[in-house]
C-alpha positions as CSV (number, residue, x, y, z in Angstrom):
1,M,56.0,36.9,35.0
2,E,55.1,35.2,38.3
3,D,51.5,34.3,39.1
4,I,51.5,36.4,42.2
5,R,52.4,39.5,40.1
6,I,49.7,38.7,37.5
7,I,47.1,38.4,40.3
8,E,48.3,41.8,41.8
9,L,47.8,43.4,38.3
10,Y,44.2,42.1,38.3
11,W,43.6,43.5,41.7
12,Q,45.1,46.8,40.7
13,R,42.8,46.8,37.6
14,D,45.8,47.0,35.4
15,E,45.0,45.9,31.9
16,T,48.5,44.4,31.4
17,A,47.2,41.6,33.6
18,I,45.3,40.3,30.5
19,E,48.3,40.6,28.3
20,E,50.5,38.7,30.8
21,S,47.8,36.0,31.3
22,E,47.6,35.5,27.5
23,T,51.4,35.3,27.2
24,K,51.8,32.8,30.1
25,Y,48.6,30.8,29.9
26,G,47.1,31.4,26.4
27,S,48.3,28.2,24.8
28,Y,47.3,26.2,27.9
29,C,43.8,27.6,27.9
30,G,43.7,27.2,24.1
31,T,44.5,23.5,24.4
32,I,41.7,23.0,27.0
33,A,39.1,24.8,24.9
34,G,40.4,23.2,21.6
35,N,40.1,19.7,23.0
36,I,36.4,20.3,23.8
37,L,35.4,22.5,20.8
38,H,37.5,21.4,17.9
39,S,37.0,24.8,16.3
40,K,39.7,27.4,16.1
41,E,37.3,30.4,16.2
42,D,35.3,29.0,19.1
43,T,38.5,28.2,21.0
44,M,39.9,31.7,20.5
45,E,36.7,33.2,21.7
46,C,36.6,31.0,24.8
47,V,40.2,32.0,25.7
48,N,39.4,35.7,25.3
49,D,36.2,35.2,27.4
50,T,38.5,33.5,30.0
51,W,40.4,36.8,30.5
52,F,37.2,38.7,30.7
53,R,35.7,36.4,33.3
54,A,39.0,36.5,35.2
55,W,38.9,40.3,35.1
56,N,35.4,40.3,36.6
57,S,36.3,37.7,39.2
58,M,39.4,39.3,40.6
59,P,38.9,41.0,43.0
60,P,37.2,39.6,45.2
61,E,38.6,36.2,44.3
62,K,42.3,35.6,44.8
63,P,43.2,32.3,43.2
64,G,45.8,30.0,44.9
65,R,46.9,28.5,41.6
66,L,46.4,30.7,38.6
67,A,46.7,27.9,36.0
68,V,44.0,25.9,37.7
69,F,41.8,29.1,38.0
70,F,42.2,29.9,34.3
71,G,41.8,26.2,33.3
72,R,38.5,25.9,35.2
73,I,37.1,29.1,33.7
74,T,38.2,28.0,30.2
75,R,36.8,24.5,30.6
76,N,33.4,25.8,31.8
77,L,33.1,28.3,29.0
78,A,34.1,25.7,26.4
79,I,31.5,23.2,27.7
80,D,28.8,25.9,27.7
81,R,29.7,26.8,24.1
82,Y,29.8,23.1,23.1
83,R,26.3,22.6,24.5
84,K,25.1,25.7,22.7
85,N,26.6,24.7,19.4
86,K,25.2,21.2,19.8
87,A,21.8,22.5,20.6
88,Q,21.8,24.7,17.5
89,K,23.1,21.8,15.4
90,Y,20.2,19.6,16.5
91,G,17.6,22.3,16.9
92,G,18.8,24.1,13.8
93,G,18.3,27.4,15.6
94,Q,14.5,26.8,15.2
95,T,13.5,28.1,18.6
96,A,14.1,31.7,17.8
97,I,12.5,31.4,14.3
98,C,9.4,29.6,15.7
99,L,8.9,32.1,18.4
100,D,9.2,35.0,15.9
101,E,6.6,33.4,13.7
102,L,4.2,32.9,16.6
103,S,4.7,36.3,18.1
104,E,2.6,37.8,15.4
105,C,-0.4,35.8,16.8
106,I,0.1,35.8,20.5
107,G,2.4,38.7,21.3
108,E,5.5,38.6,23.5
109,E,4.9,39.4,27.2
110,R,1.7,38.9,28.9
111,P,0.5,38.8,32.6
112,V,0.0,35.3,34.0
113,E,-3.8,35.6,33.9
114,D,-3.7,36.3,30.1
115,K,-1.4,33.3,29.7
116,I,-3.9,31.0,31.3
117,V,-6.7,32.3,29.0
118,L,-4.4,32.1,26.0
119,R,-3.5,28.5,26.9
120,D,-7.2,27.5,27.1
121,S,-8.0,29.4,23.9
122,L,-5.1,27.8,22.1
123,N,-6.1,24.3,23.2
124,T,-9.7,25.0,21.9
125,F,-8.3,26.3,18.6
126,L,-6.0,23.4,18.1
127,S,-8.9,20.9,18.7
128,S,-10.8,22.6,15.9
129,L,-8.0,21.9,13.3
130,S,-7.7,18.8,11.2
131,E,-5.4,16.2,12.7
132,K,-2.8,16.8,10.0
133,N,-2.8,20.6,10.5
134,R,-2.8,20.3,14.2
135,N,0.2,18.0,14.0
136,I,2.1,20.3,11.6
137,F,1.4,23.2,14.0
138,L,2.6,21.2,17.0
139,L,5.7,19.9,15.2
140,R,6.7,23.4,14.3
141,Y,5.8,25.4,17.4
142,W,5.9,22.8,20.2
143,Y,8.7,20.5,19.1
144,M,10.5,23.2,17.1
145,F,10.9,21.0,14.0
146,S,12.3,22.7,10.9
147,V,10.1,23.2,7.9
148,N,12.3,20.8,6.0
149,K,11.8,18.0,8.6
150,I,8.0,18.5,8.6
151,S,7.9,18.4,4.8
152,E,9.8,15.1,4.9
153,Q,7.6,13.6,7.6
154,Y,4.4,14.4,5.6
155,S,5.9,13.9,2.2
156,I,4.9,17.4,1.0
157,S,6.9,20.3,-0.2
158,E,8.4,22.9,2.1
159,G,6.3,25.5,0.4
160,A,3.2,23.5,1.3
161,V,4.3,23.4,4.9
162,K,5.0,27.1,5.0
163,M,1.7,27.9,3.4
164,T,-0.1,25.6,5.9
165,L,1.6,27.2,8.8
166,Q,0.9,30.7,7.5
167,R,-2.8,29.9,7.1
168,I,-3.0,28.3,10.6
169,R,-1.3,31.4,12.1
170,K,-3.8,33.6,10.3
171,K,-6.7,31.5,11.6
172,L,-5.2,31.5,15.1
173,R,-4.9,35.3,15.1
174,E,-8.5,35.7,13.9
175,Y,-9.7,33.2,16.5
176,L,-7.9,34.9,19.3
177,E,-9.2,38.3,18.3
178,R,-12.8,37.0,18.2
179,E,-12.2,35.5,21.7
180,G,-10.9,38.8,22.9
181,V,-7.5,37.4,23.6
182,G,-5.8,39.2,20.7
183,I,-2.4,40.9,20.9
């Protein structure tokens, strides 16, 4: 099918536009994503997301060259996914885990005034900890290190790190409640 006809199908909100796009440009977009991602599953997902993004872009956009339009979308999606995968690889997905652990002490959403008081209280609390415990806390919740990495750095078991963090979080919660900054 000609590109002009495929674009018309998008503008008419006809779902066969996606089928025709996949038929004509699926392997082209798959090659672009595959060269960036080197993962069959991620590549397939990027190509499918390309059709979705195109569906949401047309109208109002009317691309001059459909291959370039799809290629640009696919490339951007693949690069975003690559960055996300790389961040998870190096961060080990620790950010979400760490924030979940801390939410039991400090809560989730707070007004800005509460955040300032919380910051000051947290600094005071951290200065009251031993250097080792303060460093373990900061490695986990500021630098988002995995428990395994912390245990290697301090040559202690993962269980000891988990227990130390649990005790610090408990002390932090009690401290914040005493200061009137509790959840």
